[in-house]
N, C-alpha and C positions, 0 to 999 in steps of 0.2 A: 708066638708070632702070628699064627692063624687067628687066635682070639683077638689080638690087637687089630688085625685087618678087618675082621667082622664088625668090631665095635665102631671103627671109623666109617665103614659103609652105612651102618645103621644110623649114625649121627647125621650124616649128610641127608639121608632120606627123611628123617624127622624134621630137619631144618627146612627142607623144601616143602614139606606138607604144611608147615606153619606160616607160609608166606601169605600176606594179606591179599584178599580178593580185589581190593581197590587198586592194587598195583597193576593188575591185568587191565582194568578199565583205563588207567592212566596211559598204559602203553598203547591201547587202542586209540585214545584221543590223540596221542602224539603221531601215530601212524596216519590218522585221518587228516591232521593238520599238514603233514608232509605231502599228502596227496593233493592238497588244495593249492596247487601251483597255478600261475597265470594261464588263461585259456589259450593264449597264443603258443605257449611252450608245450601245452598238452597236444595241441593240434600238430606241432612239429614232430613230437615224439610218438604220437599215436600211429598205429598201422593204418593203411588205407582202408576206407569203408568198403563193405561188401557191395558187389555190383547188383544193387537193387534197382530195378527200373523205376518204381514209383518214387523212391528217394531221390534218384538222379533227376527225375522230371521236376520234383519239388525244388531241388537246389538251383537248377538252371532257370527256373521261372523268374523272369525279370520283375523287379519292383521299381517302377518309374513314377516319379512325382512330376506332374505336368501343371504348370501355372502360366498365366498369360495376362496381358494388358491390351485393351482395345479401346480406341476412341472414335466416335462417330459424330459428324455434324449433320443434323437433320433439320427439316423445315417444319415438321409437325411433331413436336416433342411428346405431347401426351399420347398421341396415337402410336408412336414408336415405343413408348414405355409400356403401353398395353400389349403390344405384340411381343415384347421381351418377356413380360409376365407369362404369356401363354407358352412361349418356348421353354422357360424355366420349369413350368409345371409339367409340360409334355416330356421333358428329359429327366424328370425325377430330381430336380435340383431345388435349391432354396437360397434366399437372400441372407447372407451373413451380416451385411450392413447396407443401408440405403439412406442417401441424403440428397436434398434438393437445395440448389442455390439460385438466387434471382438477383440480377443487377440491372443497371440501366442499359447495358450493351449486350447481355446474353443471359439465358436461362440454361441450367444444366442439372442432370442427374448423375450422381456418383454411386455406382452399384458394385458391391462385392458379392459375387455369385459363386456358390459351391455346386458343382455338377459332377455326377458319377463319371469317373475317368473314361469308362467305355463309351460315354455319349459326348465327351468333351469336344472332339473335332466336329461331330455332327451338329452340336449346339452352335459353335462358332460359324460353321457354314450357313446355318439358318439365319444368324444375325446378319452376315454379309450379303445374303440373298435379298434382304429387304431394302427399304428406302434409307438412304443416308450415304454420306461421303466418309470413307475411312481416313482418319487423320493420322493414326499410328496403330501398329500391331506388333506385339512382342509375345512370342511363345517360348517358354523355357521348359526343358526336360532334364531331370536329374535322376541318375541311376543310383538307387540306394540298396541294391541287392546285397552287396557285401556287408553293409551296416545292418541290414535286416537279419541276415544269416548269423552274424556275430552276436547280435542280441539274443536270438533264439538259442544259440549254443550256450551262451552264458547262463541263460535262464534255466535250461535243461540241466546243466551241471550243478547250479546252485540248488535246484530242487532235489537232485540226487544226494548232495551233501546234507541237505536238511533231513532226508530220510535216514541217513546214516547216524546223524547226531541224535535223532529221536530214538533210534535203537540203542545207542550208547547210554542215553539218559535212563532208559528202563533198566540197564544193567548196573548203573552207578550205585555205589553204596555209601561213599563218604560225602560229607557236605561240600567240601572243596570241589570234588569232581562234579557234583550236581550243579553248583553255581557256575563253574567254568563252562560246562556244556550248555546251560541255559543262556549264558551270555553269547556263546557262539550261535545258538539258534536264533536269538533275538537279532543279531547282526545279519544273519542270512535272510530272515523274514523281511527286514527292511530293504535289503538289496533286491530281493525277489519282487517286492512291491514296486520299487523304483524302476527296475528293468521292465516289469509288466506295463507300467505307465508309458515308458518310452516306446515299447512295441505297439501299444494301442494308439499313441499319437502318430507314429510313423505309418501304421496301417490306415489311419484316417486320411493322412495326406496322400497316400497312394490311391486309396479307393475313391476319393473325391478331389477333383481338380478345382483350382480357384481362378476365377477370371475377374479382373478389375475393369469394369466397363464404364465409360464416360459418354453420356449423350449430351450434346451441346446444340443449342439453337441460338443463332445470332439475331439480334434485334436491330431495327432501323433507328439508330441513335442519332439524334439531332441536338446540337448545343443551342440552348435558349438562354442568351445572356439576360441577367437581371435588369429590369427597367428601373433606372435611378431617377429620383425626383429632380426637379429643376433647381438651379442655384439659389434662387430667391426662397424656395420652399426649404431648402437645406439650411439657409441662414436662419429662418424662423425656428426650425427644429433645434439648431445649435443654441440659440438664445434661450429657448424654452428649457432645454436640458441643463444649460448653465445656471439658470435661475433656480431650478429644482435642486441642483447640486449645492448651491449656496444655502438654500433653506435647510437642506439636510445637514449641512455643516453646522449651522447655527443651532439647530435642534440638538445635535450631538454635544455641542459645547454646553448647552443648558442642562443636558441630561447628566453631565458629570459635575454638577455644582458642589457636591460634598468634597470632591478633590480640590476645588478652588479654595474652599474654606480652609482645608488642611494646609494647603500651600501658603495661604495668607498668614495663618498662625505660625507656621515654621519661619517665615520671613520676619515676622514681628519679633519672635523670641530670639532669633539670630541677631537682629539689630540691637536688641536690649543687651544681649550677652557681649557683643563687641563694644558697645558703649560703656558697659560696666568695667571691662578690662582696660579701656583707655583711661577712665577716671582713676583706677587704681595705679 
């Protein structure tokens, strides 16, 4: 009985020693996939963060996107445009787009200006302090702090998962495990690149405010009706145009003389054909 028990225990130990190393890697991959739950669920299940003053200060720092539209009516358009150029340079901004339009009743500049957000209000005050009548003014502010923090959290988590998968790739022995892990790594790298691009764009919108500025100058427009010729002169012009039109028509009919020959031949043969049928 004791011998039978010893043989059974020895058989179990040998079977466990012969287990494939790749199975351990597969279990690690499965555990990692189970950990990759949505960020929102992790945030709900995770314990509260430590009371770190620097981290708290970073989290509560507001991310505000400020944009605006401003319209001015001025009397000296070029002079005002030069002053705006000076203000843009002094505040560290640049023109994202600039266009000029000129018509019979007004001239205008349409300017899309990017200004560092810390100088945005100062820049607008500088514009309003100059010459010109304000036609409209619209300033918008959007708080994107939550969106910014969410993107940063997602990016940090994806980078952590990428490190784990790279470690698993070094331990993988079977081809299937290697291919599976490499596919996961490729997907994570694409997601990290996309999230990084979103963060970069959002940071640019926060750091630089956009102002659509329109400068307009009214012109003294006067309607000048067209001077029409006298009735007798218009009669002469009509006769002249009619004659030239008739000449052009005759020349056109002469130009298509080959078609007249073809039509004449077709009529001739058609008549002969009808005459032959009647005789028969």
